[in-house]
N, C-alpha and C positions, 0 to 999 in steps of 0.2 A: 357516891363518887360519879364524876362525869363519865359518860360512855363514848367510845370511839367506834363509829359505824361507817358503812359505805352508803353514799347517796349520790343521786344524779344532779349535777350542778351545771348551770349555764354561766360560764365565766365572763363572756363578752357578747355584745350584741351580734346576733347572726352566726356566731361560732357554733360548731357542733357541740352537743352536751358531752360531758365526761363524767365518769364515776370517780368520786373523790372520797377521801377519808374525812369525816366531819365529826365534830365534838358536840355531844348532847349534854347540856348541864343537868344536874339534879333539879327536879321541879321546885319552884318557889311557891309563894302564896298564890292560890288560885290556879295553879298549873298542874299538868299531868304529862308524863312520858308514856307514849304508846308504842308498843312493839307491833309493827305493821305486818299484816298478812297478805294484803293485795291492794293495788292502786291502779286505777284506770288512767289511760293516756288520753288527755282531753285537749281540745283546741286551745284552751286558755293557757296551758303550759307552753304551747308553741308560741302564743302571743308574747308571753314573758321572754322566751328565748330571743324573739325578734325585736325586743324593745318596744312592743306595742302597748304595754301596760305602763311601765315607767322605766327609768334608767338606774334603778338601785341594784346593779350587778355587784357581786354574783348572786344568782338566785338558786335556792334549793327548790327544785321543781316537784310537782305532784301534789294533788289535793283531794282526789276522788277515791277515798280509801276506807278500809276497815281493818281492825286489829284488836289487840287486847291491852288494856291499861296495865302498865308495868309498875308504875309508882305515881304517887300523888303528893302535892305539896300541902302546906298548912292550910286550914280553913276550907278544904275541899270535901264536900259531903254528897255531891251528886253522882259520883262514880267511885269505885274502889278497885284496888289491884285485882286483876283477873277478869274484870268485866269485859265482855265482847262489845265493841262500839263501832259505830259508823261516824266518821269525822265530818264536821260541817264547818262552813266558813262564815256562819252568821250566829255566833254565840251572843244572844240578845242580852242587853244590859239590865232591862227591867225598870229603868229609871228615866229614860229620855221621854220626850213628849209623845212619840209614837207608842212606846210601851205603856205610858200612863193612860193613853186613850184606848187601850185594849187592842192595839194593832202592832204587836211585837214583830210581825214579819216585815214591817217598815223600819225597824230599829235603826237609829242614827249613830249609835255608839257601840257597835258590836266589839266583843273582846278578842284579843289575841294574847299569846304569851308575852310577858314582859322581857324575859331574858333572851339573849341572842344565841342561836346555834352558830358555830364557826367552823372554818377550815382548820386544819391542824396548826397552821401558822398564826392563828388568832384572827384572821380576816372574818368579820361578821357576815353572815348570810341573810338574805331576804327570802323568807319562805313564801312560796306561791300561795296566795290567798290566806296567808297567815298559818299555813299548815306544813308544807314541805314534806310530802309523803312518799316520794321516790327514794326511800331510805329504809334501812332496817329498823330504825326507831325515829321518832320525832317528838318535839316538845310543843305542846299546844296549851291554850287556855282550857281549863276543865270543862267549861261550857261548850267547847267545840266537840266534846265527846258525847254521843248519844247512845245510850245503852239499848241494845236490841237482843232479840232471841238468839242465843249462841248456836242453835241448830242450823242457822242460815249459812249458806256458802259465801265466804268473804269476797270472792271474785265477783259475785253477782250483786250482793247488797251494798258493797262499797261504792257502786256506781250511783246510788242514791245521794252520795255526797255532793254531786254537782249536776252533770248533764241529764241524767235520767229524771232526777227530781225536778229540774227546770222544765222538762217537757210534760211530765205528769201534772205538775202544778199549773202550767199554762192552761191546761184544759180544766182541771178540777177546781182550781182556786181562782186564778185570774180571770179565766173565761167564764167561769160559773156554768159550765156545761151541765145540762140536766136531762132527765129521761125524755126521749123522743126528739131531742134536738138534732139538727143537721150541723156537721162540723167539716170544715175544709182545712187541711194542714199542708202548708206550702214548704217543701223541703223535707226529705225523708231520710236524713242522717239519724244519728243517735237521739238528738233532742226531738226531732220531728216524729220519729217512731214512738218515742215515749209519750208525746202529745196524743198520738193515735190511741195508744194503750190507755191513756188517761181518759180520753173521750168515751171509749167503750166501757171502762169501769164506771163512769158517771152516768151511763145509760143512753148515750147517743144512739139514735136509730140509723142515721146515715153518716158515715165517716169517709170523706173523700181525700185521697192522698194525691198530692201534686208534686212532680219532680221531672227533671230532664233525663234521669238515668233509669233505664228499664229494670236494672238489677235492684235498685233501691225501691222501686215501685212494687216489685215482686215481694221484697222483704216486708214492705208496709202491710201487705195483705196478711202476713203471718202475725202482725201485731193487732189486727182487727179492722183494717180498712175495708169498707164494703164496696168502694169504687176507686178506680185509679184514673188519673189524667196525666198523659205524657205531654208536658209543656213544650217539648221540642217539635211536636206535630199538631198541637191543638191550642186554641186560645183558652187559657184556664178560666177566665171570667165567664165566657160563654158556655164552656163545658159544665161548670159548676151550676150555672143557672138551669141548664137542661136537666141536670140531675136532681134539682130541687124545685121542680114544677114551675120554673121560670122566676123563682123568687130570689135565689141566692141563699147562702148558708147562714144559719143563726149565729155561728161563731167561726171566724177565720183566724187561723194561727199562722203567723209568719215566723218560720224557723230557719231562715237563711241569713238574715241581716243584710238586706240589699234593698235600695230604694225602689227599684222597678218591681221587685216581688212584693214589697209592702203596698205599692200602688195597686197591683193586681188583687191583693187580699182585701184592700179597702173597697174596691168596686165589686168584688165577688160576694159581699155581704148582702143579706136581706135588708130591707129598710129597717132601721133601728137595730140592726145586728151589731155584734161586737167584733172588733179587730184586736187581736192580741199579738204584740211583737215580742218574741222571745229570742229570735236570732240576733247575734251580737254584731253591730255595725262597726265600721272603722270611724275614727274621729272626723274624717273629711266628708263623710256621706251626708246628704241633705235630702229632704223630701219637698215636693212642690205639688200641692193640690189646690184646685180652685176653691176658694172659700165658699162659694155657693154650693158646691158639692158636699163640703164638710158640713155646712149648715143644713142643707136640704135632705141629707140622708139620715141624720139623727144617729142614735146609737152611741157606742162607746169606742174610743181608741185607747188601748191600755198597754203600756209596757209591762213586761213580766220579768222581775228580777229574782232569780232562784225559784221561780214558780210561785212566788208569794207564800212560800212554805214556812212552817214553824217546826224545825227539826225535832224538838222534844215531843211534839204532838204527832207529826206525820211519819217520821222514820219507823217507829215501832209498828204503827198501823200498816204501813206498806210492806214491811217485812212479814207481818202476820198474813197479809194477802198473798205474798210470795210463797210462804210455807203451806198455805192452803190451796195452792195451785191456781189462784185466780189472777196472778200477775207474773208473767214469765220473764223474770229478770235475767235468767240464764241465756235467753235468746239475744241479749245485747252483747254478750261476750264472744267476740269473733275469734280471739286467740289469747293464749296466755304466753307471756314472755319473761325472760330474765331481766334483771336490773340493767345489765349492760346493753340491752337491745332497744332502749327507748328511742335513740336517734333514728334507727331504721323504722321504728313504729311511726314516728312523725311522718316519714315519707309515705307510708301506706295510708295513713289518715288523710294526708293532703290529696292523694290520688283517689280517695273515696273507695278504697278497697275493703275497709273494715267499719263496723259500727264502733267497737271499742277493742283495742288491745289492752290487756290487763297484766301488769307486772305482778308476779307472784314472788313473795319473799320468804 
């Protein structure tokens, strides 16, 4: 039978979110119902509330989550009731041209649940990134459930579902950071700090954190930054060159989503170095680089979407590293909050007071 649970809903563009009763249908073919344990408060949820993604209101927010599978629909064999899972928003299809070429992290036809969750009056909800996890339960495609070690703390490993994975993957997968490399990370919020952690995991020798906020720079050192650059008092490009024997960094990661910062990251690279953009821009932003500089400097300019991860491969591996003490996911959890505190958490996130507020259910 359908379940009635509480969930955080954005009813109208720019309006404060509210906790509403929502109806979760029984899972159909290829679907699963997950009882949520924890869900991080991500900038993407705020973008949904502000109408920055699309206008398909009302939205059931939340997507960076972990919980246990409660029930599954027909033809589901990848997970079973009771499995502890981290949710992901890229359930690969296995059949599109990217999947057929062995590049499923670029999948063009990722799966979401077919049925709609609704308000009590029958109004259909649009779940954020096909998940909608600011709720006691949610309905997802079974492929969005990645089984991981149940010993892991859900508040921490749920963050792999979006921002932390994006940053780790920007270094480890998109950027291809390797042993001995020098890496500069522009922006030391949650994604940027994850990129720093990923660079250290990949064996980088020099990891330079760049930000305008002294508090974020201090935090970046806890994630493994070997050097910091306060961009409010120094030219980041010149500072990075000084820290890399005049060459620039092998990999520069832009984790802000701003044209000026991307330009700085472009010029802070070594010749033939790699620029990775993982910060999310707004639709009106543009970049303007002299073509002779693009041509003359060589290297790679690479966008990173979800850190080019493959959840089925990467989530279990990263959870194992967490349990082994080699990846401190707990450090990302600034606070735990109740379901009705999401609106206030958005404010703290916008003011840069937290890496992640995490709803505990």
